[in-house]
N, C-alpha and C positions, 0 to 999 in steps of 0.2 A: 866128759866124765873125769873126775880126779882119780888118779891111780895111786893107791896107798901102799903098793908093794914095796917092801924094804924099809918103810918108815917106822920110826920109834917115837912113842908118845909118853908123856908123863902128866898126871893131873896137876892143875894149878889151883883148882878150887873144887869143893864138893860139899853137899849138904850134910848135916850132922848124922843122918841115918845111913850114909854111905860107908863103904869099907875101903875104898881106894884113897890114897894119899900121895904126897910128893915122892914117897918112897916106892910107889908102884910103877913098874915099867911095862908098857905094852909094845909088843913086836908084831907089826902088821904084815900080812901077806895078802896078795890079791891076784886072782886069775879070772879074767873076764870081769864080770860084775860080782863075783863071789869073794867076800872078804873073810879072812880068819885071823885070829890073833891068839898068842899065848901071852900070859901076863902073870906077874908075881911081885912081891915086895910089900913092906909094911905089914898090914893085917892079913894080906893075901898070901897063902902058902903056894897056891897054884890056881890058875884060872884059864878059861878058854872062851872065845866068842866066835860066832859065825854070823855073817850078815850079808845083805845085798846092797850094792851101791847103785844109786840111780844116776841119770845123766847130769844132774847138778852136783853130784858128789855126796848127797845125803845118804846116810847109812841106816838101814832098818836091821837091828841085830837082836840076837838072843845070847845070853851068857850064863855060865855056871862057874862057881869058884868055891874053893875050900879055904875057910878062914883059919886064923891061928888058934881058934877055940875048938877046931875040929868039926865045924858045922858047914855042911854043903848048902850053898845059897844059889838061887837062880833068879834070872830077871830078863826084862826086855828093855831096849834102849833105842832111841831115835837120835842120831847125831847130825848136826848141820854144820858144814864147814865154813870157815872164814879164812881168807888169805891175809896173813900179816904183812906189813910193809917189807920185811926182810925175806919174804917168799915162803916162810914156814906156814904150816896149816894149824889152825886152832879149831877144835871141835866143840860145839855147844851141845850138850847132851841132856835130854830129858829121859829119865829112866824110872823103872818101877820094879820092885821086888815081886816075883811070882812065888816066893817062899817066905817064911818068917812072917813079919807083920804086914806084908803086902803094901808097904808105904811107897811113896813116890819121892823123887829127888831130882836135883840138877847138878851137873858137874861140867867143868871145862878142862879139856886136856889139850896140850900143845906138843907139836912135833919138836923133838930135840935133834940138833944136828950131830951127825955121827962123827 
């Protein structure tokens, strides 16, 4: 199992219906297979996620965030890890809003070295 504890991620791509951007920073914490994160930046005033990590490092998560228009948004996401040649982690994400227009999207976030 990949341990995401203490890792920081930033989006490198997102579909148009998403709210995260290269200005959004995710701070991951993990205890056992339980993952949590606080995130903010860009259109996101504040956000939180909670997820479960499986033995391959895949993450099944739920998230909620407040955007810069004062709207509370919620969603679900499935992230699949990829190890980059330099050892960092890239997460390929398929997500779906459970509020708003209920649309689906894809994003990629990458670990940033601290």
